[in-house]
A tleap script that builds the chain and sets N, CA, C and O, in Angstrom:
source leaprc.protein.ff14SB
mol = sequence {
  NMET PRO GLY LYS ASP ALA MET PRO SER THR
  VAL GLU ARG SER GLY GLU LYS ALA GLN ARG
  THR TRP VAL GLU SER TYR ASP SER ALA MET
  GLU THR TYR GLY ASP GLU GLY GLY ARG ALA
  ARG ARG VAL ALA PHE ALA ALA LEU LYS HIE
  THR HIE GLU LYS VAL GLY ASP HIE TRP GLU
  PRO LYS GLY ARG LYS GLY PRO SER ASP LYS
  GLN ALA SER LYS ALA GLY ARG ARG SER ASP
  LYS PRO THR ALA GLY GLY VAL ASP ALA ASN
  ALA SER LYS SER HIE LEU MET ASP VAL ALA
  LYS LYS LEU ASP ILE ARG GLY ARG SER SER
  MET LYS LYS ASP GLU LEU VAL ASP ALA ILE
  GLN LYS VAL ASN SER ARG LYS THR ALA LYS
  ALA ARG ASP LYS CLYS
}
set mol.1.N position { -46.737 -71.251 -0.981 }
set mol.1.CA position { -46.756 -69.858 -1.451 }
set mol.1.C position { -45.448 -69.566 -2.191 }
set mol.1.O position { -44.436 -69.197 -1.595 }
set mol.2.N position { -45.513 -69.750 -3.541 }
set mol.2.CA position { -44.534 -69.401 -4.514 }
set mol.2.C position { -43.912 -67.928 -4.332 }
set mol.2.O position { -42.704 -67.730 -4.460 }
set mol.3.N position { -44.837 -66.906 -4.021 }
set mol.3.CA position { -44.535 -65.570 -3.987 }
set mol.3.C position { -43.509 -65.351 -2.817 }
set mol.3.O position { -42.583 -64.567 -3.027 }
set mol.4.N position { -43.596 -65.951 -1.659 }
set mol.4.CA position { -42.708 -65.862 -0.549 }
set mol.4.C position { -41.247 -66.285 -0.994 }
set mol.4.O position { -40.266 -65.606 -0.689 }
set mol.5.N position { -41.173 -67.385 -1.694 }
set mol.5.CA position { -39.976 -67.953 -2.134 }
set mol.5.C position { -39.303 -67.082 -3.299 }
set mol.5.O position { -38.088 -67.118 -3.492 }
set mol.6.N position { -40.108 -66.356 -4.003 }
set mol.6.CA position { -39.631 -65.504 -5.192 }
set mol.6.C position { -39.411 -64.115 -4.794 }
set mol.6.O position { -39.040 -63.296 -5.635 }
set mol.7.N position { -39.633 -63.751 -3.448 }
set mol.7.CA position { -39.631 -62.425 -3.029 }
set mol.7.C position { -38.189 -61.786 -3.060 }
set mol.7.O position { -37.245 -62.300 -2.461 }
set mol.8.N position { -38.087 -60.638 -3.794 }
set mol.8.CA position { -36.743 -59.978 -3.790 }
set mol.8.C position { -36.277 -59.517 -2.430 }
set mol.8.O position { -37.028 -59.316 -1.476 }
set mol.9.N position { -34.907 -59.363 -2.430 }
set mol.9.CA position { -34.481 -59.041 -1.056 }
set mol.9.C position { -34.845 -57.539 -0.698 }
set mol.9.O position { -34.877 -57.205 0.487 }
set mol.10.N position { -35.098 -56.706 -1.623 }
set mol.10.CA position { -35.620 -55.351 -1.310 }
set mol.10.C position { -37.028 -55.404 -0.557 }
set mol.10.O position { -37.350 -54.655 0.365 }
set mol.11.N position { -37.822 -56.437 -1.119 }
set mol.11.CA position { -39.142 -56.463 -0.380 }
set mol.11.C position { -39.049 -57.184 0.939 }
set mol.11.O position { -39.852 -56.967 1.847 }
set mol.12.N position { -37.998 -58.096 1.035 }
set mol.12.CA position { -37.879 -58.880 2.331 }
set mol.12.C position { -37.408 -57.788 3.363 }
set mol.12.O position { -37.736 -57.986 4.533 }
set mol.13.N position { -36.707 -56.707 3.082 }
set mol.13.CA position { -36.261 -55.694 4.011 }
set mol.13.C position { -37.302 -54.694 4.133 }
set mol.13.O position { -36.992 -53.635 4.680 }
set mol.14.N position { -38.527 -54.860 3.697 }
set mol.14.CA position { -39.565 -53.891 3.803 }
set mol.14.C position { -40.658 -54.270 4.710 }
set mol.14.O position { -40.557 -55.358 5.277 }
set mol.15.N position { -41.666 -53.550 4.927 }
set mol.15.CA position { -42.640 -53.725 5.927 }
set mol.15.C position { -43.618 -54.919 5.520 }
set mol.15.O position { -43.583 -55.437 4.404 }
set mol.16.N position { -44.451 -55.284 6.486 }
set mol.16.CA position { -45.271 -56.389 6.287 }
set mol.16.C position { -46.348 -56.095 5.155 }
set mol.16.O position { -46.745 -57.053 4.491 }
set mol.17.N position { -46.813 -54.893 4.914 }
set mol.17.CA position { -47.808 -54.620 3.847 }
set mol.17.C position { -47.146 -54.830 2.455 }
set mol.17.O position { -47.748 -55.422 1.559 }
set mol.18.N position { -45.849 -54.312 2.290 }
set mol.18.CA position { -45.138 -54.476 1.082 }
set mol.18.C position { -45.033 -55.954 0.726 }
set mol.18.O position { -45.300 -56.446 -0.370 }
set mol.19.N position { -44.612 -56.578 1.796 }
set mol.19.CA position { -44.397 -58.183 1.595 }
set mol.19.C position { -45.672 -58.830 1.176 }
set mol.19.O position { -45.692 -59.595 0.212 }
set mol.20.N position { -46.846 -58.516 1.941 }
set mol.20.CA position { -48.040 -59.131 1.634 }
set mol.20.C position { -48.455 -58.836 0.079 }
set mol.20.O position { -48.831 -59.710 -0.703 }
set mol.21.N position { -48.325 -57.521 -0.211 }
set mol.21.CA position { -48.702 -56.999 -1.552 }
set mol.21.C position { -47.907 -57.833 -2.576 }
set mol.21.O position { -48.488 -58.320 -3.547 }
set mol.22.N position { -46.673 -57.993 -2.386 }
set mol.22.CA position { -45.794 -58.821 -3.256 }
set mol.22.C position { -46.414 -60.364 -3.466 }
set mol.22.O position { -46.785 -60.858 -4.531 }
set mol.23.N position { -46.419 -60.952 -2.192 }
set mol.23.CA position { -46.804 -62.242 -2.236 }
set mol.23.C position { -48.244 -62.559 -2.910 }
set mol.23.O position { -48.362 -63.471 -3.728 }
set mol.24.N position { -49.244 -61.808 -2.543 }
set mol.24.CA position { -50.571 -61.884 -3.045 }
set mol.24.C position { -50.510 -61.723 -4.597 }
set mol.24.O position { -51.014 -62.551 -5.356 }
set mol.25.N position { -49.845 -60.578 -5.023 }
set mol.25.CA position { -49.834 -60.288 -6.578 }
set mol.25.C position { -49.111 -61.343 -7.287 }
set mol.25.O position { -49.560 -61.793 -8.341 }
set mol.26.N position { -47.916 -61.805 -6.727 }
set mol.26.CA position { -47.132 -62.815 -7.460 }
set mol.26.C position { -47.912 -64.035 -7.497 }
set mol.26.O position { -48.000 -64.623 -8.575 }
set mol.27.N position { -48.522 -64.523 -6.411 }
set mol.27.CA position { -49.262 -65.861 -6.463 }
set mol.27.C position { -50.517 -65.761 -7.328 }
set mol.27.O position { -50.885 -66.747 -7.966 }
set mol.28.N position { -51.145 -64.682 -7.370 }
set mol.28.CA position { -52.388 -64.531 -8.284 }
set mol.28.C position { -51.854 -64.433 -9.660 }
set mol.28.O position { -52.521 -65.018 -10.513 }
set mol.29.N position { -50.831 -63.838 -10.036 }
set mol.29.CA position { -50.280 -63.822 -11.440 }
set mol.29.C position { -49.830 -65.170 -11.824 }
set mol.29.O position { -50.055 -65.571 -12.966 }
set mol.30.N position { -49.147 -65.979 -10.877 }
set mol.30.CA position { -48.762 -67.377 -11.223 }
set mol.30.C position { -49.903 -68.201 -11.515 }
set mol.30.O position { -49.833 -69.083 -12.372 }
set mol.31.N position { -51.039 -67.952 -10.805 }
set mol.31.CA position { -52.373 -68.704 -10.922 }
set mol.31.C position { -52.807 -68.445 -12.411 }
set mol.31.O position { -53.042 -69.375 -13.183 }
set mol.32.N position { -52.893 -67.177 -12.749 }
set mol.32.CA position { -53.311 -66.713 -13.952 }
set mol.32.C position { -52.519 -67.025 -15.223 }
set mol.32.O position { -53.046 -67.533 -16.213 }
set mol.33.N position { -51.219 -66.694 -15.146 }
set mol.33.CA position { -50.398 -66.700 -16.220 }
set mol.33.C position { -49.348 -67.884 -16.221 }
set mol.33.O position { -48.744 -68.168 -17.255 }
set mol.34.N position { -49.146 -68.565 -15.040 }
set mol.34.CA position { -47.979 -69.409 -14.962 }
set mol.34.C position { -46.635 -68.799 -14.901 }
set mol.34.O position { -46.510 -67.599 -14.653 }
set mol.35.N position { -45.703 -69.512 -15.101 }
set mol.35.CA position { -44.389 -68.915 -15.072 }
set mol.35.C position { -43.950 -68.463 -16.481 }
set mol.35.O position { -42.921 -68.928 -16.973 }
set mol.36.N position { -44.671 -67.612 -17.104 }
set mol.36.CA position { -44.561 -67.198 -18.448 }
set mol.36.C position { -43.451 -65.936 -18.474 }
set mol.36.O position { -43.791 -64.770 -18.273 }
set mol.37.N position { -42.121 -66.337 -18.744 }
set mol.37.CA position { -41.112 -65.362 -19.008 }
set mol.37.C position { -41.130 -64.254 -17.830 }
set mol.37.O position { -40.980 -63.076 -18.153 }
set mol.38.N position { -41.284 -64.557 -16.653 }
set mol.38.CA position { -41.122 -63.632 -15.549 }
set mol.38.C position { -42.403 -62.634 -15.420 }
set mol.38.O position { -42.371 -61.586 -14.776 }
set mol.39.N position { -43.414 -63.068 -16.057 }
set mol.39.CA position { -44.570 -62.242 -16.028 }
set mol.39.C position { -45.182 -61.965 -14.558 }
set mol.39.O position { -45.562 -60.846 -14.213 }
set mol.40.N position { -45.234 -63.074 -13.756 }
set mol.40.CA position { -45.690 -62.858 -12.481 }
set mol.40.C position { -44.763 -61.919 -11.637 }
set mol.40.O position { -45.282 -61.135 -10.842 }
set mol.41.N position { -43.535 -61.972 -11.775 }
set mol.41.CA position { -42.623 -60.929 -11.211 }
set mol.41.C position { -42.815 -59.519 -11.570 }
set mol.41.O position { -42.627 -58.620 -10.749 }
set mol.42.N position { -43.231 -59.280 -12.931 }
set mol.42.CA position { -43.548 -57.925 -13.357 }
set mol.42.C position { -44.830 -57.550 -12.785 }
set mol.42.O position { -44.999 -56.406 -12.364 }
set mol.43.N position { -45.798 -58.480 -12.734 }
set mol.43.CA position { -47.118 -58.090 -12.119 }
set mol.43.C position { -46.964 -57.697 -10.694 }
set mol.43.O position { -47.568 -56.710 -10.274 }
set mol.44.N position { -46.214 -58.389 -9.945 }
set mol.44.CA position { -45.923 -58.247 -8.474 }
set mol.44.C position { -45.333 -56.867 -8.223 }
set mol.44.O position { -45.743 -56.125 -7.330 }
set mol.45.N position { -44.306 -56.552 -9.099 }
set mol.45.CA position { -43.579 -55.204 -8.978 }
set mol.45.C position { -44.594 -54.093 -9.289 }
set mol.45.O position { -44.613 -53.065 -8.612 }
set mol.46.N position { -45.439 -54.301 -10.316 }
set mol.46.CA position { -46.363 -53.269 -10.711 }
set mol.46.C position { -47.349 -52.841 -9.589 }
set mol.46.O position { -47.689 -51.695 -9.297 }
set mol.47.N position { -47.737 -54.030 -9.019 }
set mol.47.CA position { -48.866 -53.834 -7.887 }
set mol.47.C position { -48.138 -53.162 -6.725 }
set mol.47.O position { -48.697 -52.264 -6.096 }
set mol.48.N position { -46.835 -53.596 -6.407 }
set mol.48.CA position { -46.175 -52.893 -5.297 }
set mol.48.C position { -45.851 -51.408 -5.559 }
set mol.48.O position { -45.863 -50.566 -4.661 }
set mol.49.N position { -45.568 -51.149 -6.817 }
set mol.49.CA position { -45.286 -49.743 -7.130 }
set mol.49.C position { -46.539 -48.830 -7.126 }
set mol.49.O position { -46.461 -47.602 -7.174 }
set mol.50.N position { -47.561 -49.441 -7.071 }
set mol.50.CA position { -48.927 -48.562 -6.812 }
set mol.50.C position { -49.066 -48.151 -5.343 }
set mol.50.O position { -49.623 -47.088 -5.069 }
set mol.51.N position { -48.633 -48.867 -4.490 }
set mol.51.CA position { -48.831 -48.570 -3.135 }
set mol.51.C position { -47.509 -48.234 -2.344 }
set mol.51.O position { -47.557 -47.772 -1.204 }
set mol.52.N position { -46.403 -48.472 -2.960 }
set mol.52.CA position { -45.152 -48.340 -2.257 }
set mol.52.C position { -44.130 -47.654 -3.202 }
set mol.52.O position { -44.255 -47.753 -4.422 }
set mol.53.N position { -43.145 -46.976 -2.645 }
set mol.53.CA position { -41.947 -46.572 -3.470 }
set mol.53.C position { -40.664 -46.965 -2.787 }
set mol.53.O position { -40.550 -47.094 -1.569 }
set mol.54.N position { -39.687 -47.150 -3.696 }
set mol.54.CA position { -38.303 -47.512 -3.208 }
set mol.54.C position { -37.591 -46.382 -2.577 }
set mol.54.O position { -37.482 -45.293 -3.140 }
set mol.55.N position { -37.102 -46.643 -1.392 }
set mol.55.CA position { -36.376 -45.600 -0.673 }
set mol.55.C position { -35.068 -46.354 -0.161 }
set mol.55.O position { -35.133 -47.158 0.769 }
set mol.56.N position { -33.960 -46.073 -0.770 }
set mol.56.CA position { -32.683 -46.853 -0.416 }
set mol.56.C position { -32.854 -48.264 -0.858 }
set mol.56.O position { -33.137 -48.570 -2.016 }
set mol.57.N position { -32.651 -49.198 0.214 }
set mol.57.CA position { -32.628 -50.559 -0.097 }
set mol.57.C position { -33.943 -51.349 0.166 }
set mol.57.O position { -33.948 -52.579 0.124 }
set mol.58.N position { -35.104 -50.591 0.448 }
set mol.58.CA position { -36.351 -51.208 0.819 }
set mol.58.C position { -37.537 -50.413 0.182 }
set mol.58.O position { -37.312 -49.444 -0.543 }
set mol.59.N position { -38.823 -50.848 0.469 }
set mol.59.CA position { -39.891 -50.172 -0.028 }
set mol.59.C position { -40.665 -49.595 1.072 }
set mol.59.O position { -40.812 -50.206 2.130 }
set mol.60.N position { -41.211 -48.326 0.834 }
set mol.60.CA position { -41.970 -47.674 1.948 }
set mol.60.C position { -43.398 -47.303 1.207 }
set mol.60.O position { -43.495 -46.997 0.018 }
set mol.61.N position { -44.457 -47.389 2.125 }
set mol.61.CA position { -45.648 -46.910 1.621 }
set mol.61.C position { -45.744 -45.508 1.115 }
set mol.61.O position { -45.180 -44.611 1.742 }
set mol.62.N position { -46.430 -45.248 0.002 }
set mol.62.CA position { -46.557 -43.952 -0.621 }
set mol.62.C position { -47.810 -43.280 0.230 }
set mol.62.O position { -48.627 -43.922 0.891 }
set mol.63.N position { -47.777 -41.933 0.074 }
set mol.63.CA position { -48.754 -41.237 0.680 }
set mol.63.C position { -50.210 -41.391 -0.080 }
set mol.63.O position { -51.295 -41.144 0.447 }
set mol.64.N position { -50.004 -41.847 -1.418 }
set mol.64.CA position { -51.342 -41.987 -2.179 }
set mol.64.C position { -51.063 -43.123 -3.069 }
set mol.64.O position { -49.929 -43.357 -3.486 }
set mol.65.N position { -52.118 -43.843 -3.366 }
set mol.65.CA position { -52.038 -44.919 -4.343 }
set mol.65.C position { -52.170 -44.352 -5.812 }
set mol.65.O position { -52.794 -43.339 -6.127 }
set mol.66.N position { -51.479 -45.179 -6.637 }
set mol.66.CA position { -51.446 -44.907 -8.008 }
set mol.66.C position { -50.224 -45.172 -8.721 }
set mol.66.O position { -49.298 -45.652 -8.067 }
set mol.67.N position { -50.048 -44.932 -10.011 }
set mol.67.CA position { -48.881 -45.308 -10.660 }
set mol.67.C position { -47.702 -44.446 -10.255 }
set mol.67.O position { -47.861 -43.291 -9.859 }
set mol.68.N position { -46.464 -45.051 -10.366 }
set mol.68.CA position { -45.298 -44.320 -9.938 }
set mol.68.C position { -44.483 -43.565 -11.001 }
set mol.68.O position { -43.568 -42.789 -10.728 }
set mol.69.N position { -44.883 -43.852 -12.172 }
set mol.69.CA position { -44.228 -43.070 -13.391 }
set mol.69.C position { -45.071 -43.272 -14.523 }
set mol.69.O position { -46.089 -43.962 -14.484 }
set mol.70.N position { -44.605 -42.607 -15.641 }
set mol.70.CA position { -45.399 -42.595 -16.932 }
set mol.70.C position { -45.639 -44.011 -17.405 }
set mol.70.O position { -46.738 -44.322 -17.862 }
set mol.71.N position { -44.619 -44.906 -17.306 }
set mol.71.CA position { -44.761 -46.186 -17.779 }
set mol.71.C position { -45.723 -46.948 -16.967 }
set mol.71.O position { -46.464 -47.721 -17.574 }
set mol.72.N position { -45.818 -46.860 -15.824 }
set mol.72.CA position { -46.643 -47.550 -14.909 }
set mol.72.C position { -48.115 -47.109 -15.103 }
set mol.72.O position { -49.041 -47.855 -14.783 }
set mol.73.N position { -48.312 -45.868 -15.638 }
set mol.73.CA position { -49.787 -45.535 -15.884 }
set mol.73.C position { -50.293 -45.997 -17.173 }
set mol.73.O position { -51.478 -45.832 -17.464 }
set mol.74.N position { -49.482 -46.555 -17.947 }
set mol.74.CA position { -49.950 -47.224 -19.169 }
set mol.74.C position { -50.227 -48.729 -18.889 }
set mol.74.O position { -49.538 -49.599 -19.423 }
set mol.75.N position { -51.220 -49.010 -18.065 }
set mol.75.CA position { -51.442 -50.380 -17.639 }
set mol.75.C position { -51.672 -51.458 -18.687 }
set mol.75.O position { -52.485 -51.334 -19.603 }
set mol.76.N position { -50.949 -52.455 -18.504 }
set mol.76.CA position { -51.151 -53.643 -19.401 }
set mol.76.C position { -50.362 -53.543 -20.707 }
set mol.76.O position { -50.321 -54.497 -21.484 }
set mol.77.N position { -49.684 -52.292 -20.970 }
set mol.77.CA position { -48.835 -52.266 -22.164 }
set mol.77.C position { -47.401 -52.492 -21.877 }
set mol.77.O position { -46.764 -51.752 -21.127 }
set mol.78.N position { -46.826 -53.669 -22.568 }
set mol.78.CA position { -45.429 -53.911 -22.561 }
set mol.78.C position { -44.725 -52.897 -23.396 }
set mol.78.O position { -45.183 -52.524 -24.476 }
set mol.79.N position { -43.650 -52.468 -22.908 }
set mol.79.CA position { -42.856 -51.521 -23.571 }
set mol.79.C position { -41.347 -51.558 -23.086 }
set mol.79.O position { -40.998 -51.976 -21.982 }
set mol.80.N position { -40.554 -51.095 -24.003 }
set mol.80.CA position { -39.110 -51.070 -23.715 }
set mol.80.C position { -38.598 -49.817 -22.975 }
set mol.80.O position { -37.423 -49.646 -22.650 }
set mol.81.N position { -39.701 -48.891 -22.726 }
set mol.81.CA position { -39.389 -47.672 -22.135 }
set mol.81.C position { -39.025 -47.937 -20.581 }
set mol.81.O position { -39.686 -48.704 -19.881 }
set mol.82.N position { -38.022 -47.295 -20.172 }
set mol.82.CA position { -37.564 -47.524 -18.901 }
set mol.82.C position { -38.603 -46.902 -17.790 }
set mol.82.O position { -39.336 -45.936 -18.003 }
set mol.83.N position { -38.526 -47.625 -16.593 }
set mol.83.CA position { -39.309 -47.013 -15.556 }
set mol.83.C position { -38.466 -46.203 -14.619 }
set mol.83.O position { -37.277 -46.013 -14.879 }
set mol.84.N position { -39.060 -45.692 -13.481 }
set mol.84.CA position { -38.221 -44.996 -12.537 }
set mol.84.C position { -37.716 -45.783 -11.581 }
set mol.84.O position { -37.175 -45.291 -10.590 }
set mol.85.N position { -37.832 -47.095 -11.762 }
set mol.85.CA position { -37.151 -48.071 -10.737 }
set mol.85.C position { -37.624 -48.132 -9.341 }
set mol.85.O position { -36.869 -48.444 -8.420 }
set mol.86.N position { -38.936 -47.819 -9.167 }
set mol.86.CA position { -39.567 -47.774 -7.814 }
set mol.86.C position { -39.722 -46.342 -7.198 }
set mol.86.O position { -40.432 -46.110 -6.219 }
set mol.87.N position { -38.944 -45.353 -7.910 }
set mol.87.CA position { -39.046 -44.083 -7.399 }
set mol.87.C position { -40.400 -43.499 -7.821 }
set mol.87.O position { -40.826 -43.682 -8.962 }
set mol.88.N position { -41.086 -42.784 -6.888 }
set mol.88.CA position { -42.484 -42.271 -7.259 }
set mol.88.C position { -42.226 -40.996 -8.063 }
set mol.88.O position { -42.244 -39.906 -7.490 }
set mol.89.N position { -41.993 -41.097 -9.345 }
set mol.89.CA position { -41.832 -39.992 -10.198 }
set mol.89.C position { -42.955 -39.043 -10.376 }
set mol.89.O position { -42.778 -37.919 -10.845 }
set mol.90.N position { -44.124 -39.495 -9.998 }
set mol.90.CA position { -45.392 -38.754 -10.099 }
set mol.90.C position { -45.646 -37.991 -8.855 }
set mol.90.O position { -46.636 -37.265 -8.765 }
set mol.91.N position { -44.779 -38.128 -7.880 }
set mol.91.CA position { -44.924 -37.487 -6.487 }
set mol.91.C position { -44.499 -35.902 -6.802 }
set mol.91.O position { -43.907 -35.529 -7.815 }
set mol.92.N position { -44.908 -35.120 -5.780 }
set mol.92.CA position { -44.597 -33.695 -5.833 }
set mol.92.C position { -42.951 -33.545 -5.612 }
set mol.92.O position { -42.268 -34.348 -4.977 }
set mol.93.N position { -42.483 -32.398 -6.244 }
set mol.93.CA position { -41.131 -32.069 -6.083 }
set mol.93.C position { -40.847 -32.021 -4.532 }
set mol.93.O position { -39.758 -32.413 -4.113 }
set mol.94.N position { -41.714 -31.595 -3.769 }
set mol.94.CA position { -41.521 -31.394 -2.358 }
set mol.94.C position { -41.271 -32.870 -1.681 }
set mol.94.O position { -40.375 -33.086 -0.865 }
set mol.95.N position { -42.107 -33.745 -2.100 }
set mol.95.CA position { -41.910 -35.192 -1.649 }
set mol.95.C position { -40.619 -35.820 -1.986 }
set mol.95.O position { -40.001 -36.529 -1.192 }
set mol.96.N position { -40.157 -35.496 -3.388 }
set mol.96.CA position { -38.974 -36.029 -3.827 }
set mol.96.C position { -37.779 -35.354 -2.972 }
set mol.96.O position { -36.782 -36.000 -2.647 }
set mol.97.N position { -37.966 -34.032 -2.649 }
set mol.97.CA position { -36.806 -33.436 -1.965 }
set mol.97.C position { -36.740 -34.083 -0.468 }
set mol.97.O position { -35.658 -34.218 0.104 }
set mol.98.N position { -37.955 -34.465 0.112 }
set mol.98.CA position { -37.842 -35.142 1.396 }
set mol.98.C position { -37.064 -36.444 1.230 }
set mol.98.O position { -36.081 -36.689 1.929 }
set mol.99.N position { -37.519 -37.271 0.294 }
set mol.99.CA position { -36.798 -38.370 0.024 }
set mol.99.C position { -35.371 -38.261 -0.160 }
set mol.99.O position { -34.610 -39.045 0.406 }
set mol.100.N position { -34.937 -37.290 -0.958 }
set mol.100.CA position { -33.560 -37.029 -1.271 }
set mol.100.C position { -32.863 -36.562 0.036 }
set mol.100.O position { -31.724 -36.979 0.246 }
set mol.101.N position { -33.391 -35.819 0.837 }
set mol.101.CA position { -32.854 -35.437 2.144 }
set mol.101.C position { -32.688 -36.748 2.978 }
set mol.101.O position { -31.645 -36.952 3.600 }
set mol.102.N position { -33.662 -37.579 2.984 }
set mol.102.CA position { -33.523 -38.803 3.778 }
set mol.102.C position { -32.380 -39.645 3.297 }
set mol.102.O position { -31.778 -40.340 4.116 }
set mol.103.N position { -32.049 -39.639 2.091 }
set mol.103.CA position { -30.996 -40.404 1.443 }
set mol.103.C position { -29.668 -39.612 1.395 }
set mol.103.O position { -28.643 -40.112 0.930 }
set mol.104.N position { -29.722 -38.412 1.871 }
set mol.104.CA position { -28.513 -37.520 1.990 }
set mol.104.C position { -27.915 -37.246 0.512 }
set mol.104.O position { -26.712 -37.338 0.266 }
set mol.105.N position { -28.824 -36.924 -0.370 }
set mol.105.CA position { -28.231 -36.586 -1.651 }
set mol.105.C position { -27.790 -35.189 -1.699 }
set mol.105.O position { -28.577 -34.288 -1.408 }
set mol.106.N position { -26.482 -34.935 -2.078 }
set mol.106.CA position { -25.977 -33.711 -2.052 }
set mol.106.C position { -26.309 -32.977 -3.407 }
set mol.106.O position { -26.346 -33.600 -4.469 }
set mol.107.N position { -26.560 -31.549 -3.315 }
set mol.107.CA position { -27.011 -30.777 -4.319 }
set mol.107.C position { -28.565 -30.876 -4.643 }
set mol.107.O position { -29.048 -30.388 -5.665 }
set mol.108.N position { -29.200 -31.460 -3.812 }
set mol.108.CA position { -30.515 -31.704 -4.043 }
set mol.108.C position { -31.342 -30.383 -4.285 }
set mol.108.O position { -32.225 -30.314 -5.140 }
set mol.109.N position { -30.991 -29.370 -3.479 }
set mol.109.CA position { -31.685 -28.004 -3.509 }
set mol.109.C position { -31.681 -27.461 -4.860 }
set mol.109.O position { -32.687 -26.824 -5.174 }
set mol.110.N position { -30.766 -27.582 -5.712 }
set mol.110.CA position { -30.668 -27.133 -6.989 }
set mol.110.C position { -31.140 -28.029 -8.065 }
set mol.110.O position { -31.076 -27.670 -9.241 }
set mol.111.N position { -31.572 -29.084 -7.746 }
set mol.111.CA position { -32.032 -30.141 -8.754 }
set mol.111.C position { -33.491 -29.832 -9.277 }
set mol.111.O position { -34.357 -29.358 -8.542 }
set mol.112.N position { -33.671 -30.109 -10.484 }
set mol.112.CA position { -35.095 -30.128 -11.049 }
set mol.112.C position { -35.846 -31.453 -10.633 }
set mol.112.O position { -35.232 -32.298 -9.981 }
set mol.113.N position { -37.082 -31.641 -10.972 }
set mol.113.CA position { -37.774 -32.726 -10.488 }
set mol.113.C position { -37.136 -33.999 -11.131 }
set mol.113.O position { -36.827 -34.976 -10.450 }
set mol.114.N position { -36.959 -33.932 -12.457 }
set mol.114.CA position { -36.453 -35.223 -13.147 }
set mol.114.C position { -34.950 -35.562 -12.637 }
set mol.114.O position { -34.496 -36.705 -12.593 }
set mol.115.N position { -34.302 -34.477 -12.287 }
set mol.115.CA position { -32.873 -34.830 -11.718 }
set mol.115.C position { -32.933 -35.414 -10.392 }
set mol.115.O position { -32.059 -36.216 -10.060 }
set mol.116.N position { -33.969 -35.066 -9.515 }
set mol.116.CA position { -34.094 -35.734 -8.366 }
set mol.116.C position { -34.613 -37.107 -8.531 }
set mol.116.O position { -34.224 -37.938 -7.710 }
set mol.117.N position { -35.434 -37.481 -9.464 }
set mol.117.CA position { -35.850 -38.832 -9.528 }
set mol.117.C position { -34.593 -39.722 -9.966 }
set mol.117.O position { -34.399 -40.835 -9.478 }
set mol.118.N position { -33.766 -39.150 -10.914 }
set mol.118.CA position { -32.495 -39.842 -11.362 }
set mol.118.C position { -31.601 -39.987 -10.208 }
set mol.118.O position { -31.086 -41.092 -10.037 }
set mol.119.N position { -31.329 -38.997 -9.360 }
set mol.119.CA position { -30.488 -39.152 -8.337 }
set mol.119.C position { -30.970 -40.154 -7.254 }
set mol.119.O position { -30.183 -40.915 -6.691 }
set mol.120.N position { -32.336 -40.119 -6.983 }
set mol.120.CA position { -32.876 -41.023 -5.996 }
set mol.120.C position { -32.684 -42.430 -6.516 }
set mol.120.O position { -32.306 -43.319 -5.753 }
set mol.121.N position { -32.924 -42.645 -7.734 }
set mol.121.CA position { -32.812 -44.019 -8.410 }
set mol.121.C position { -31.398 -44.505 -8.294 }
set mol.121.O position { -31.150 -45.666 -7.968 }
set mol.122.N position { -30.493 -43.638 -8.553 }
set mol.122.CA position { -29.067 -43.982 -8.456 }
set mol.122.C position { -28.608 -44.466 -7.057 }
set mol.122.O position { -27.918 -45.471 -6.884 }
set mol.123.N position { -29.085 -43.602 -6.020 }
set mol.123.CA position { -28.708 -43.974 -4.682 }
set mol.123.C position { -29.471 -45.260 -4.193 }
set mol.123.O position { -28.954 -46.019 -3.373 }
set mol.124.N position { -30.613 -45.460 -4.681 }
set mol.124.CA position { -31.439 -46.718 -4.307 }
set mol.124.C position { -30.640 -47.864 -4.939 }
set mol.124.O position { -30.502 -48.876 -4.251 }
set mol.125.N position { -30.136 -47.834 -6.077 }
set mol.125.CA position { -29.521 -48.922 -6.697 }
set mol.125.C position { -28.151 -49.126 -5.870 }
set mol.125.O position { -27.788 -50.274 -5.617 }
set mol.126.N position { -27.467 -48.131 -5.493 }
set mol.126.CA position { -26.122 -48.385 -4.731 }
set mol.126.C position { -26.501 -48.995 -3.423 }
set mol.126.O position { -25.805 -49.920 -3.004 }
set mol.127.N position { -27.546 -48.574 -2.717 }
set mol.127.CA position { -27.927 -49.030 -1.355 }
set mol.127.C position { -28.357 -50.467 -1.499 }
set mol.127.O position { -28.067 -51.307 -0.647 }
set mol.128.N position { -29.020 -50.732 -2.536 }
set mol.128.CA position { -29.516 -52.216 -2.669 }
set mol.128.C position { -28.339 -53.129 -2.960 }
set mol.128.O position { -28.197 -54.211 -2.392 }
set mol.129.N position { -27.477 -52.635 -3.895 }
set mol.129.CA position { -26.261 -53.494 -4.099 }
set mol.129.C position { -25.460 -53.664 -2.846 }
set mol.129.O position { -24.881 -54.728 -2.630 }
set mol.130.N position { -25.406 -52.718 -2.062 }
set mol.130.CA position { -24.451 -52.728 -0.796 }
set mol.130.C position { -25.288 -53.850 0.163 }
set mol.130.O position { -24.724 -54.808 0.692 }
set mol.131.N position { -26.628 -53.579 0.282 }
set mol.131.CA position { -27.364 -54.504 1.317 }
set mol.131.C position { -27.228 -56.007 0.692 }
set mol.131.O position { -27.122 -56.961 1.464 }
set mol.132.N position { -27.234 -56.176 -0.562 }
set mol.132.CA position { -27.020 -57.611 -1.114 }
set mol.132.C position { -25.703 -58.048 -0.780 }
set mol.132.O position { -25.574 -59.189 -0.337 }
set mol.133.N position { -24.681 -57.295 -0.929 }
set mol.133.CA position { -23.350 -57.719 -0.598 }
set mol.133.C position { -23.094 -58.107 0.826 }
set mol.133.O position { -22.133 -58.824 1.103 }
set mol.134.N position { -23.895 -57.672 1.710 }
set mol.134.CA position { -23.707 -57.829 3.110 }
set mol.134.C position { -24.164 -59.316 3.421 }
set mol.134.O position { -23.667 -59.942 4.357 }
set mol.135.N position { -25.141 -59.852 2.584 }
set mol.135.CA position { -25.696 -61.210 2.764 }
set mol.135.C position { -24.581 -62.156 2.736 }
set mol.135.O position { -24.790 -63.362 2.867 }
savepdb mol mol.pdb
quit
């Protein structure tokens, strides 16, 4: 199973379903495309983002399935446009406020939705870097 060996640390710290989604998607993409410029990795992340969202240094199941941001909803199109980095930018502001509270983001009550997405993404990046440094 090449997907298990290529699994990112954020997925390793996640639940069984996230890990299974990653491995199955990665392995299927490797079978279909081979190791073409990291395409299997992008496919696996796209599949993961449809069912999970990044919270801190790991992935948690979303309340609903579907694309996590505008870029992800344009299936099959390669673009240089940035993604929300695993944050479910299509979620309600209420959900984003809950995630921000879980991550103890200060000033969250006065933030607009896009500011919440950015703040969550920054905290996620910091927590992921910190978790990788512990290894």
